[in-house]
VEXMI-434635 format. One record per residue: residue in one letter; x, y, z of N, C-alpha, C in turn. Coordinates in nm, 2 decimals, decimal comma. Example, Ala and Ser with C-alpha at 12.3 -4.5 7.8 and 13.67 -1.06 7.14 Angstrom:
<ronus>
+------+--------+--------+--------+--------+--------+--------+--------+--------+--------+
| resn |   n.px |   n.py |   n.pz |  ca.px |  ca.py |  ca.pz |   c.px |   c.py |   c.pz |
+------+--------+--------+--------+--------+--------+--------+--------+--------+--------+
|    a |   1,32 |  -0,57 |   0,78 |   1,23 |  -0,45 |   0,78 |   1,32 |  -0,33 |   0,78 |
|    s |   1,28 |  -0,22 |   0,71 |   1,37 |  -0,11 |   0,71 |   1,29 |   0,00 |   0,79 |
+------+--------+--------+--------+--------+--------+--------+--------+--------+--------+
</ronus>
This chain:
<ronus>
+------+--------+--------+--------+--------+--------+--------+--------+--------+--------+
| resn |   n.px |   n.py |   n.pz |  ca.px |  ca.py |  ca.pz |   c.px |   c.py |   c.pz |
+------+--------+--------+--------+--------+--------+--------+--------+--------+--------+
|    m |   0,61 |   3,91 |  -6,94 |   0,67 |   3,98 |  -6,83 |   0,56 |   4,06 |  -6,76 |
|    n |   0,57 |   4,08 |  -6,63 |   0,48 |   4,16 |  -6,56 |   0,52 |   4,31 |  -6,59 |
|    e |   0,43 |   4,38 |  -6,65 |   0,46 |   4,52 |  -6,69 |   0,47 |   4,61 |  -6,57 |
|    h |   0,44 |   4,57 |  -6,45 |   0,46 |   4,65 |  -6,33 |   0,59 |   4,63 |  -6,26 |
|    r |   0,68 |   4,55 |  -6,32 |   0,81 |   4,53 |  -6,27 |   0,91 |   4,59 |  -6,37 |
|    t |   1,03 |   4,63 |  -6,32 |   1,13 |   4,68 |  -6,41 |   1,19 |   4,55 |  -6,47 |
|    p |   1,26 |   4,57 |  -6,59 |   1,32 |   4,45 |  -6,65 |   1,42 |   4,39 |  -6,56 |
|    e |   1,49 |   4,47 |  -6,47 |   1,59 |   4,41 |  -6,38 |   1,52 |   4,33 |  -6,27 |
|    e |   1,41 |   4,38 |  -6,22 |   1,33 |   4,30 |  -6,12 |   1,28 |   4,17 |  -6,18 |
|    q |   1,23 |   4,18 |  -6,30 |   1,18 |   4,05 |  -6,37 |   1,30 |   3,95 |  -6,39 |
|    r |   1,41 |   4,00 |  -6,43 |   1,53 |   3,91 |  -6,46 |   1,57 |   3,85 |  -6,33 |
|    a |   1,57 |   3,92 |  -6,22 |   1,61 |   3,87 |  -6,09 |   1,51 |   3,76 |  -6,05 |
|    l |   1,39 |   3,78 |  -6,07 |   1,29 |   3,67 |  -6,04 |   1,31 |   3,55 |  -6,13 |
|    d |   1,33 |   3,58 |  -6,26 |   1,35 |   3,47 |  -6,35 |   1,47 |   3,39 |  -6,31 |
|    e |   1,58 |   3,45 |  -6,27 |   1,70 |   3,38 |  -6,23 |   1,67 |   3,29 |  -6,11 |
|    q |   1,60 |   3,35 |  -6,01 |   1,56 |   3,28 |  -5,89 |   1,48 |   3,15 |  -5,92 |
|    y |   1,38 |   3,16 |  -6,01 |   1,30 |   3,04 |  -6,04 |   1,38 |   2,94 |  -6,13 |
|    m |   1,47 |   2,99 |  -6,22 |   1,55 |   2,90 |  -6,30 |   1,65 |   2,82 |  -6,21 |
|    a |   1,69 |   2,88 |  -6,10 |   1,77 |   2,81 |  -6,00 |   1,70 |   2,69 |  -5,95 |
|    l |   1,57 |   2,70 |  -5,93 |   1,49 |   2,59 |  -5,88 |   1,47 |   2,48 |  -5,99 |
|    a |   1,46 |   2,53 |  -6,11 |   1,45 |   2,43 |  -6,23 |   1,59 |   2,36 |  -6,24 |
|    l |   1,70 |   2,43 |  -6,21 |   1,83 |   2,36 |  -6,22 |   1,84 |   2,26 |  -6,10 |
|    e |   1,78 |   2,29 |  -5,99 |   1,78 |   2,19 |  -5,88 |   1,71 |   2,06 |  -5,93 |
|    e |   1,60 |   2,08 |  -6,00 |   1,52 |   1,96 |  -6,05 |   1,61 |   1,89 |  -6,15 |
|    a |   1,68 |   1,96 |  -6,24 |   1,77 |   1,90 |  -6,34 |   1,87 |   1,81 |  -6,27 |
|    w |   1,93 |   1,86 |  -6,16 |   2,03 |   1,79 |  -6,09 |   1,97 |   1,66 |  -6,03 |
|    a |   1,84 |   1,67 |  -5,99 |   1,77 |   1,55 |  -5,93 |   1,75 |   1,45 |  -6,05 |
|    a |   1,72 |   1,50 |  -6,17 |   1,71 |   1,41 |  -6,28 |   1,84 |   1,33 |  -6,31 |
|    a |   1,95 |   1,41 |  -6,31 |   2,08 |   1,35 |  -6,34 |   2,11 |   1,24 |  -6,23 |
|    a |   2,08 |   1,27 |  -6,11 |   2,11 |   1,17 |  -6,00 |   2,03 |   1,05 |  -6,02 |
|    a |   1,91 |   1,06 |  -6,08 |   1,83 |   0,94 |  -6,11 |   1,86 |   0,87 |  -6,24 |
|    g |   1,96 |   0,92 |  -6,31 |   2,00 |   0,86 |  -6,44 |   1,92 |   0,91 |  -6,55 |
|    e |   1,84 |   1,02 |  -6,53 |   1,76 |   1,08 |  -6,64 |   1,83 |   1,19 |  -6,70 |
|    v |   1,80 |   1,22 |  -6,83 |   1,85 |   1,34 |  -6,89 |   1,82 |   1,46 |  -6,80 |
|    p |   1,92 |   1,54 |  -6,76 |   1,90 |   1,65 |  -6,66 |   1,83 |   1,77 |  -6,71 |
|    i |   1,70 |   1,76 |  -6,71 |   1,61 |   1,87 |  -6,74 |   1,51 |   1,89 |  -6,63 |
|    g |   1,50 |   2,01 |  -6,58 |   1,41 |   2,04 |  -6,47 |   1,31 |   2,15 |  -6,51 |
|    a |   1,20 |   2,15 |  -6,45 |   1,10 |   2,25 |  -6,48 |   1,03 |   2,30 |  -6,35 |
|    v |   0,98 |   2,42 |  -6,35 |   0,91 |   2,48 |  -6,24 |   0,80 |   2,56 |  -6,30 |
|    v |   0,68 |   2,56 |  -6,24 |   0,56 |   2,64 |  -6,28 |   0,54 |   2,74 |  -6,17 |
|    v |   0,53 |   2,87 |  -6,21 |   0,51 |   2,97 |  -6,11 |   0,37 |   3,04 |  -6,15 |
|    y |   0,29 |   3,05 |  -6,05 |   0,16 |   3,11 |  -6,06 |   0,16 |   3,25 |  -6,00 |
|    e |   0,11 |   3,35 |  -6,08 |   0,10 |   3,49 |  -6,04 |  -0,03 |   3,54 |  -6,09 |
|    p |  -0,14 |   3,54 |  -6,01 |  -0,27 |   3,59 |  -6,07 |  -0,26 |   3,74 |  -6,10 |
|    i |  -0,32 |   3,77 |  -6,21 |  -0,32 |   3,91 |  -6,26 |  -0,46 |   3,96 |  -6,27 |
|    d |  -0,49 |   4,08 |  -6,23 |  -0,62 |   4,14 |  -6,25 |  -0,63 |   4,18 |  -6,40 |
|    r |  -0,73 |   4,13 |  -6,46 |  -0,75 |   4,15 |  -6,61 |  -0,77 |   4,30 |  -6,64 |
|    g |  -0,83 |   4,37 |  -6,56 |  -0,86 |   4,52 |  -6,59 |  -0,74 |   4,60 |  -6,57 |
|    t |  -0,67 |   4,59 |  -6,45 |  -0,55 |   4,68 |  -6,43 |  -0,42 |   4,62 |  -6,47 |
|    r |  -0,42 |   4,49 |  -6,50 |  -0,30 |   4,41 |  -6,53 |  -0,20 |   4,41 |  -6,41 |
|    r |  -0,25 |   4,44 |  -6,29 |  -0,17 |   4,43 |  -6,17 |  -0,18 |   4,29 |  -6,11 |
|    p |  -0,07 |   4,25 |  -6,04 |  -0,07 |   4,12 |  -5,97 |  -0,17 |   4,13 |  -5,86 |
|    l |  -0,24 |   4,02 |  -5,84 |  -0,34 |   4,01 |  -5,73 |  -0,27 |   3,95 |  -5,61 |
|    a |  -0,16 |   3,88 |  -5,63 |  -0,09 |   3,81 |  -5,52 |   0,06 |   3,79 |  -5,57 |
|    a |   0,14 |   3,77 |  -5,47 |   0,29 |   3,74 |  -5,50 |   0,30 |   3,61 |  -5,58 |
|    p |   0,40 |   3,60 |  -5,67 |   0,42 |   3,48 |  -5,75 |   0,45 |   3,37 |  -5,65 |
|    r |   0,41 |   3,25 |  -5,69 |   0,44 |   3,13 |  -5,60 |   0,46 |   3,01 |  -5,69 |
|    v |   0,55 |   2,92 |  -5,65 |   0,58 |   2,80 |  -5,72 |   0,46 |   2,70 |  -5,69 |
|    i |   0,40 |   2,65 |  -5,79 |   0,29 |   2,55 |  -5,77 |   0,32 |   2,41 |  -5,82 |
|    a |   0,44 |   2,40 |  -5,90 |   0,48 |   2,27 |  -5,94 |   0,62 |   2,27 |  -5,98 |
|    r |   0,69 |   2,15 |  -5,95 |   0,83 |   2,13 |  -5,98 |   0,84 |   1,99 |  -6,04 |
|    a |   0,92 |   1,97 |  -6,13 |   0,94 |   1,83 |  -6,19 |   1,07 |   1,82 |  -6,26 |
|    h |   1,11 |   1,70 |  -6,28 |   1,23 |   1,67 |  -6,37 |   1,19 |   1,55 |  -6,46 |
|    n |   1,28 |   1,53 |  -6,56 |   1,25 |   1,43 |  -6,66 |   1,24 |   1,29 |  -6,59 |
|    r |   1,14 |   1,21 |  -6,64 |   1,12 |   1,08 |  -6,58 |   1,09 |   0,98 |  -6,69 |
|    r |   1,14 |   1,00 |  -6,81 |   1,11 |   0,91 |  -6,92 |   1,17 |   0,77 |  -6,90 |
|    e |   1,29 |   0,76 |  -6,85 |   1,35 |   0,63 |  -6,83 |   1,28 |   0,56 |  -6,71 |
|    t |   1,27 |   0,64 |  -6,60 |   1,21 |   0,58 |  -6,48 |   1,07 |   0,53 |  -6,50 |
|    d |   0,99 |   0,61 |  -6,57 |   0,85 |   0,57 |  -6,59 |   0,82 |   0,50 |  -6,72 |
|    r |   0,93 |   0,49 |  -6,80 |   0,91 |   0,43 |  -6,94 |   0,80 |   0,50 |  -7,01 |
|    d |   0,80 |   0,63 |  -7,01 |   0,69 |   0,71 |  -7,06 |   0,74 |   0,81 |  -7,16 |
|    p |   0,70 |   0,81 |  -7,28 |   0,75 |   0,90 |  -7,38 |   0,71 |   1,05 |  -7,35 |
|    a |   0,61 |   1,07 |  -7,27 |   0,56 |   1,20 |  -7,23 |   0,62 |   1,24 |  -7,10 |
|    g |   0,72 |   1,17 |  -7,05 |   0,78 |   1,20 |  -6,92 |   0,88 |   1,31 |  -6,92 |
|    h |   0,85 |   1,42 |  -6,99 |   0,93 |   1,54 |  -6,99 |   0,90 |   1,62 |  -6,87 |
|    a |   1,00 |   1,69 |  -6,82 |   0,99 |   1,78 |  -6,70 |   0,87 |   1,88 |  -6,71 |
|    e |   0,86 |   1,95 |  -6,83 |   0,76 |   2,05 |  -6,85 |   0,62 |   1,98 |  -6,84 |
|    f |   0,61 |   1,87 |  -6,91 |   0,48 |   1,80 |  -6,92 |   0,43 |   1,76 |  -6,78 |
|    i |   0,52 |   1,70 |  -6,70 |   0,49 |   1,66 |  -6,57 |   0,45 |   1,78 |  -6,48 |
|    a |   0,53 |   1,88 |  -6,49 |   0,50 |   2,00 |  -6,41 |   0,37 |   2,07 |  -6,45 |
|    l |   0,34 |   2,08 |  -6,58 |   0,22 |   2,14 |  -6,62 |   0,10 |   2,06 |  -6,57 |
|    k |   0,10 |   1,93 |  -6,58 |  -0,01 |   1,85 |  -6,53 |  -0,03 |   1,87 |  -6,38 |
|    e |   0,08 |   1,88 |  -6,30 |   0,07 |   1,91 |  -6,16 |   0,02 |   2,04 |  -6,13 |
|    a |   0,06 |   2,14 |  -6,21 |   0,00 |   2,28 |  -6,19 |  -0,15 |   2,28 |  -6,22 |
|    a |  -0,19 |   2,21 |  -6,32 |  -0,34 |   2,20 |  -6,35 |  -0,41 |   2,14 |  -6,23 |
|    r |  -0,35 |   2,04 |  -6,17 |  -0,41 |   1,97 |  -6,06 |  -0,42 |   2,07 |  -5,94 |
|    v |  -0,31 |   2,14 |  -5,91 |  -0,31 |   2,23 |  -5,80 |  -0,41 |   2,34 |  -5,81 |
|    l |  -0,42 |   2,40 |  -5,93 |  -0,52 |   2,51 |  -5,96 |  -0,66 |   2,46 |  -5,99 |
|    d |  -0,67 |   2,33 |  -6,01 |  -0,80 |   2,26 |  -6,04 |  -0,85 |   2,33 |  -6,17 |
|    a |  -0,77 |   2,35 |  -6,27 |  -0,81 |   2,41 |  -6,39 |  -0,71 |   2,37 |  -6,50 |
|    w |  -0,76 |   2,36 |  -6,62 |  -0,67 |   2,33 |  -6,73 |  -0,61 |   2,45 |  -6,79 |
|    r |  -0,67 |   2,57 |  -6,77 |  -0,61 |   2,69 |  -6,82 |  -0,51 |   2,74 |  -6,72 |
|    l |  -0,39 |   2,76 |  -6,76 |  -0,28 |   2,81 |  -6,67 |  -0,24 |   2,95 |  -6,72 |
|    t |  -0,34 |   3,03 |  -6,74 |  -0,32 |   3,16 |  -6,80 |  -0,22 |   3,25 |  -6,72 |
|    d |  -0,22 |   3,24 |  -6,59 |  -0,13 |   3,33 |  -6,51 |  -0,01 |   3,26 |  -6,47 |
|    c |   0,04 |   3,16 |  -6,55 |   0,16 |   3,08 |  -6,51 |   0,27 |   3,11 |  -6,61 |
|    t |   0,39 |   3,10 |  -6,55 |   0,52 |   3,10 |  -6,62 |   0,58 |   2,96 |  -6,60 |
|    v |   0,63 |   2,90 |  -6,70 |   0,70 |   2,78 |  -6,70 |   0,85 |   2,81 |  -6,71 |
|    y |   0,93 |   2,76 |  -6,62 |   1,08 |   2,77 |  -6,62 |   1,13 |   2,63 |  -6,65 |
|    v |   1,22 |   2,62 |  -6,75 |   1,27 |   2,49 |  -6,79 |   1,41 |   2,51 |  -6,83 |
|    t |   1,50 |   2,41 |  -6,80 |   1,64 |   2,42 |  -6,83 |   1,68 |   2,40 |  -6,97 |
|    l |   1,59 |   2,34 |  -7,05 |   1,62 |   2,32 |  -7,20 |   1,49 |   2,37 |  -7,27 |
|    e |   1,52 |   2,43 |  -7,38 |   1,41 |   2,48 |  -7,47 |   1,31 |   2,37 |  -7,50 |
|    p |   1,18 |   2,39 |  -7,48 |   1,08 |   2,28 |  -7,49 |   1,08 |   2,23 |  -7,64 |
|    c |   1,04 |   2,10 |  -7,65 |   1,02 |   2,03 |  -7,77 |   0,88 |   2,07 |  -7,82 |
|    i |   0,84 |   2,02 |  -7,94 |   0,71 |   2,05 |  -8,00 |   0,60 |   2,00 |  -7,90 |
|    m |   0,61 |   1,88 |  -7,85 |   0,51 |   1,83 |  -7,76 |   0,49 |   1,92 |  -7,64 |
|    c |   0,59 |   1,96 |  -7,57 |   0,58 |   2,04 |  -7,45 |   0,54 |   2,18 |  -7,49 |
|    a |   0,59 |   2,24 |  -7,60 |   0,54 |   2,37 |  -7,64 |   0,40 |   2,37 |  -7,68 |
|    g |   0,35 |   2,26 |  -7,74 |   0,21 |   2,24 |  -7,77 |   0,13 |   2,23 |  -7,65 |
|    l |   0,17 |   2,17 |  -7,55 |   0,10 |   2,16 |  -7,42 |   0,09 |   2,30 |  -7,35 |
|    m |   0,20 |   2,37 |  -7,36 |   0,20 |   2,51 |  -7,31 |   0,09 |   2,59 |  -7,38 |
|    h |   0,09 |   2,58 |  -7,51 |  -0,01 |   2,65 |  -7,59 |  -0,15 |   2,60 |  -7,55 |
|    q |  -0,18 |   2,47 |  -7,54 |  -0,31 |   2,42 |  -7,50 |  -0,35 |   2,47 |  -7,36 |
|    a |  -0,25 |   2,48 |  -7,27 |  -0,28 |   2,52 |  -7,13 |  -0,29 |   2,67 |  -7,12 |
|    r |  -0,26 |   2,74 |  -7,22 |  -0,27 |   2,89 |  -7,22 |  -0,17 |   2,96 |  -7,13 |
|    v |  -0,05 |   2,90 |  -7,11 |   0,04 |   2,97 |  -7,02 |   0,07 |   3,11 |  -7,07 |
|    s |   0,12 |   3,19 |  -6,98 |   0,16 |   3,33 |  -7,02 |   0,30 |   3,34 |  -7,07 |
|    r |   0,39 |   3,27 |  -7,01 |   0,53 |   3,28 |  -7,05 |   0,60 |   3,14 |  -7,03 |
|    c |   0,71 |   3,13 |  -7,10 |   0,81 |   3,02 |  -7,08 |   0,94 |   3,08 |  -7,08 |
|    v |   1,02 |   3,05 |  -6,98 |   1,16 |   3,10 |  -6,97 |   1,24 |   2,97 |  -6,97 |
|    y |   1,34 |   2,96 |  -7,06 |   1,42 |   2,84 |  -7,07 |   1,57 |   2,88 |  -7,07 |
|    g |   1,65 |   2,78 |  -7,04 |   1,79 |   2,80 |  -7,03 |   1,87 |   2,78 |  -7,16 |
|    a |   1,89 |   2,66 |  -7,19 |   1,97 |   2,62 |  -7,31 |   1,88 |   2,61 |  -7,43 |
|    p |   1,92 |   2,66 |  -7,55 |   1,85 |   2,63 |  -7,67 |   1,87 |   2,48 |  -7,71 |
|    d |   1,77 |   2,43 |  -7,78 |   1,78 |   2,29 |  -7,82 |   1,79 |   2,28 |  -7,97 |
|    q |   1,91 |   2,26 |  -8,02 |   1,93 |   2,26 |  -8,17 |   1,86 |   2,14 |  -8,24 |
|    k |   1,82 |   2,04 |  -8,17 |   1,76 |   1,92 |  -8,23 |   1,61 |   1,92 |  -8,22 |
|    a |   1,55 |   1,99 |  -8,12 |   1,41 |   1,98 |  -8,11 |   1,34 |   2,11 |  -8,05 |
|    g |   1,41 |   2,22 |  -8,05 |   1,36 |   2,34 |  -7,98 |   1,24 |   2,40 |  -8,06 |
|    a |   1,13 |   2,42 |  -7,99 |   1,01 |   2,47 |  -8,05 |   0,97 |   2,61 |  -8,01 |
|    l |   1,06 |   2,68 |  -7,93 |   1,03 |   2,81 |  -7,89 |   1,13 |   2,91 |  -7,95 |
|    g |   1,17 |   2,89 |  -8,07 |   1,26 |   2,98 |  -8,13 |   1,37 |   2,92 |  -8,21 |
|    t |   1,42 |   2,81 |  -8,17 |   1,54 |   2,75 |  -8,24 |   1,49 |   2,68 |  -8,38 |
|    l |   1,40 |   2,59 |  -8,37 |   1,35 |   2,52 |  -8,49 |   1,21 |   2,57 |  -8,53 |
|    y |   1,13 |   2,59 |  -8,43 |   0,99 |   2,63 |  -8,45 |   0,96 |   2,75 |  -8,36 |
|    n |   0,85 |   2,81 |  -8,38 |   0,80 |   2,93 |  -8,30 |   0,66 |   2,91 |  -8,26 |
|    i |   0,63 |   2,80 |  -8,19 |   0,50 |   2,76 |  -8,14 |   0,44 |   2,88 |  -8,06 |
|    h |   0,52 |   2,94 |  -7,98 |   0,47 |   3,04 |  -7,89 |   0,42 |   3,17 |  -7,96 |
|    a |   0,47 |   3,19 |  -8,08 |   0,44 |   3,31 |  -8,16 |   0,36 |   3,29 |  -8,29 |
|    d |   0,32 |   3,17 |  -8,31 |   0,25 |   3,13 |  -8,44 |   0,11 |   3,19 |  -8,44 |
|    e |   0,09 |   3,29 |  -8,52 |  -0,04 |   3,36 |  -8,52 |  -0,15 |   3,28 |  -8,58 |
|    r |  -0,12 |   3,16 |  -8,64 |  -0,22 |   3,07 |  -8,69 |  -0,29 |   3,00 |  -8,58 |
|    l |  -0,23 |   3,00 |  -8,46 |  -0,28 |   2,93 |  -8,34 |  -0,37 |   3,03 |  -8,26 |
|    n |  -0,45 |   2,98 |  -8,18 |  -0,55 |   3,07 |  -8,11 |  -0,49 |   3,13 |  -7,98 |
|    h |  -0,36 |   3,10 |  -7,95 |  -0,30 |   3,15 |  -7,83 |  -0,15 |   3,17 |  -7,85 |
|    q |  -0,10 |   3,29 |  -7,81 |   0,04 |   3,31 |  -7,82 |   0,09 |   3,34 |  -7,68 |
|    f |   0,22 |   3,31 |  -7,65 |   0,27 |   3,34 |  -7,52 |   0,42 |   3,38 |  -7,54 |
|    e |   0,47 |   3,45 |  -7,43 |   0,60 |   3,50 |  -7,43 |   0,70 |   3,39 |  -7,41 |
|    a |   0,81 |   3,39 |  -7,49 |   0,92 |   3,29 |  -7,47 |   1,05 |   3,37 |  -7,45 |
|    v |   1,12 |   3,34 |  -7,34 |   1,25 |   3,40 |  -7,31 |   1,35 |   3,29 |  -7,30 |
|    g |   1,46 |   3,30 |  -7,38 |   1,56 |   3,20 |  -7,38 |   1,69 |   3,25 |  -7,32 |
|    g |   1,78 |   3,16 |  -7,29 |   1,91 |   3,20 |  -7,24 |   1,93 |   3,23 |  -7,10 |
|    m |   1,82 |   3,20 |  -7,02 |   1,83 |   3,23 |  -6,87 |   1,92 |   3,13 |  -6,80 |
|    r |   2,03 |   3,17 |  -6,75 |   2,13 |   3,08 |  -6,69 |   2,18 |   2,98 |  -6,79 |
|    e |   2,19 |   3,02 |  -6,91 |   2,22 |   2,93 |  -7,02 |   2,35 |   2,85 |  -7,00 |
|    g |   2,45 |   2,92 |  -6,95 |   2,58 |   2,85 |  -6,93 |   2,57 |   2,73 |  -6,84 |
|    e |   2,50 |   2,75 |  -6,73 |   2,48 |   2,64 |  -6,63 |   2,40 |   2,53 |  -6,69 |
|    c |   2,30 |   2,56 |  -6,76 |   2,21 |   2,46 |  -6,82 |   2,28 |   2,38 |  -6,93 |
|    v |   2,36 |   2,45 |  -7,01 |   2,44 |   2,38 |  -7,11 |   2,54 |   2,29 |  -7,05 |
|    a |   2,61 |   2,34 |  -6,95 |   2,72 |   2,26 |  -6,88 |   2,66 |   2,14 |  -6,82 |
|    l |   2,55 |   2,15 |  -6,75 |   2,49 |   2,03 |  -6,69 |   2,46 |   1,92 |  -6,79 |
|    l |   2,40 |   1,96 |  -6,90 |   2,36 |   1,86 |  -7,01 |   2,49 |   1,81 |  -7,07 |
|    r |   2,59 |   1,89 |  -7,10 |   2,71 |   1,85 |  -7,16 |   2,78 |   1,75 |  -7,07 |
|    d |   2,80 |   1,78 |  -6,95 |   2,87 |   1,69 |  -6,85 |   2,79 |   1,56 |  -6,84 |
|    f |   2,66 |   1,56 |  -6,83 |   2,58 |   1,44 |  -6,82 |   2,61 |   1,35 |  -6,94 |
|    f |   2,60 |   1,40 |  -7,06 |   2,62 |   1,32 |  -7,18 |   2,77 |   1,27 |  -7,19 |
|    r |   2,86 |   1,35 |  -7,16 |   3,00 |   1,31 |  -7,16 |   3,02 |   1,19 |  -7,07 |
|    s |   2,97 |   1,20 |  -6,95 |   2,99 |   1,09 |  -6,85 |   2,92 |   0,96 |  -6,90 |
|    r |   2,81 |   0,97 |  -6,97 |   2,74 |   0,86 |  -7,02 |   2,81 |   0,79 |  -7,14 |
|    r |   2,89 |   0,87 |  -7,21 |   2,96 |   0,82 |  -7,33 |   3,10 |   0,77 |  -7,30 |
|    k |   3,15 |   0,79 |  -7,18 |   3,28 |   0,75 |  -7,15 |   3,28 |   0,59 |  -7,15 |
|    k |   3,38 |   0,54 |  -7,21 |   3,40 |   0,39 |  -7,22 |   3,51 |   0,36 |  -7,12 |
|    p |   3,49 |   0,25 |  -7,05 |   3,60 |   0,20 |  -6,96 |   3,73 |   0,18 |  -7,03 |
|    t |   3,84 |   0,22 |  -6,98 |   3,97 |   0,19 |  -7,04 |   4,02 |   0,06 |  -7,00 |
|    a |   4,09 |  -0,01 |  -7,09 |   4,14 |  -0,14 |  -7,06 |   4,26 |  -0,12 |  -6,97 |
|    n |   4,28 |  -0,22 |  -6,89 |   4,40 |  -0,22 |  -6,80 |   4,51 |  -0,28 |  -6,88 |
|    l |   4,61 |  -0,20 |  -6,91 |   4,72 |  -0,25 |  -6,99 |   4,84 |  -0,30 |  -6,91 |
|    e |   4,83 |  -0,31 |  -6,78 |   4,94 |  -0,35 |  -6,70 |   4,96 |  -0,50 |  -6,70 |
+------+--------+--------+--------+--------+--------+--------+--------+--------+--------+
</ronus>
């Protein structure tokens, strides 16, 4: 969190950017992909004063593309982080926050660690693969050379509902015509 914002101001910003991640999740669902969306926001910080040097801005948006691209790494966060690195022309994404509708898996949390992100804000917890608090704590593991802030539950109800409805619609079987 930016220490020069009130918690209320930070939450309002987080909700705004999570809304963009939800838009990406809807795009994924429309494409027949698991509805997960991600957004990367860049806010350069002065290392001495810890004050922002510029307003935060979205530098990457993505949604799941595993089925479309037949790519096991086609997760929304993974794609968005690669795009953010391209935009900034740097592999270190130190002044970036990742917003994602589902708690990142080990692969994506590991990439966030490797990219040195500052924060990750996610919507729904992932009981099967969550690596930022549910099953693992990659972001806070002191054995690793980088830790980052993880905030869960942002617009959780909307994120959970989108995933639940997507999977319910996929599991519905056609009913036989008994007439």
